[in-house]
C-alpha positions in Angstrom: 0.0 0.0 0.0 1.4 3.4 -1.0 1.0 5.9 1.7 -0.3 9.3 0.5 0.9 12.6 1.8 -1.0 14.6 4.4 -1.9 17.2 1.7 -3.4 14.5 -0.5 -5.4 13.1 2.4 -6.4 16.6 3.5 -7.8 17.3 0.0 -9.6 13.9 -0.2 -11.3 14.4 3.2 -12.5 17.9 2.3 -14.0 16.6 -1.0 -15.7 13.8 0.8 -17.0 16.0 3.7 -18.4 18.7 1.4 -20.5 16.0 -0.4 -22.0 14.6 2.7 -25.6 15.4 3.6 -25.8 17.7 6.7 -27.5 15.1 8.8 -24.6 12.6 8.3 -22.0 15.1 9.5 -23.1 14.5 13.1 -22.2 10.8 12.9 -19.1 9.3 14.5 -16.4 8.5 11.9 -13.3 8.0 14.1 -12.3 7.1 17.7 -8.9 8.5 18.6 -7.5 7.9 22.1 -10.9 6.6 23.2 -12.5 9.8 22.1 -15.3 9.5 19.5 -15.2 12.1 16.7 -17.9 13.1 14.3 -17.3 14.2 10.7 -17.8 17.8 11.9 -15.1 17.5 14.6 -12.7 15.8 12.2 -13.4 18.5 9.6 -12.4 21.3 12.1 -9.2 19.4 13.1 -8.2 18.6 9.6 -9.1 22.1 8.2 -7.0 23.7 11.0 -4.1 21.3 10.1 -3.5 20.3 13.7 -1.5 17.3 14.9 -4.8 15.7 15.8 -6.0 16.3 12.3 -3.0 14.5 10.9 -3.7 11.6 13.2 -7.3 11.5 12.1 -6.3 11.5 8.4 -3.9 8.6 9.0 -6.6 6.7 10.9 -9.1 7.2 8.1 -6.5 6.2 5.5 -6.0 2.9 7.3 -9.8 2.3 7.2 -9.8 3.2 3.5 -12.3 6.1 4.1 -10.1 8.7 2.4 
């Protein structure tokens, strides 16, 4: 498996997020350090390019969600 760059994952997540219905964005997509995170929370972390955002992107990549 070829690991994509953070920028590629960032772009792919934002494309996916913007195509989601608003009601789905409240759903849990990731659990990092036993903390459940919705699409909205992940979006904020990823958009802000935080360390947690990078961890979320790598987690979602492993699950083949981005």
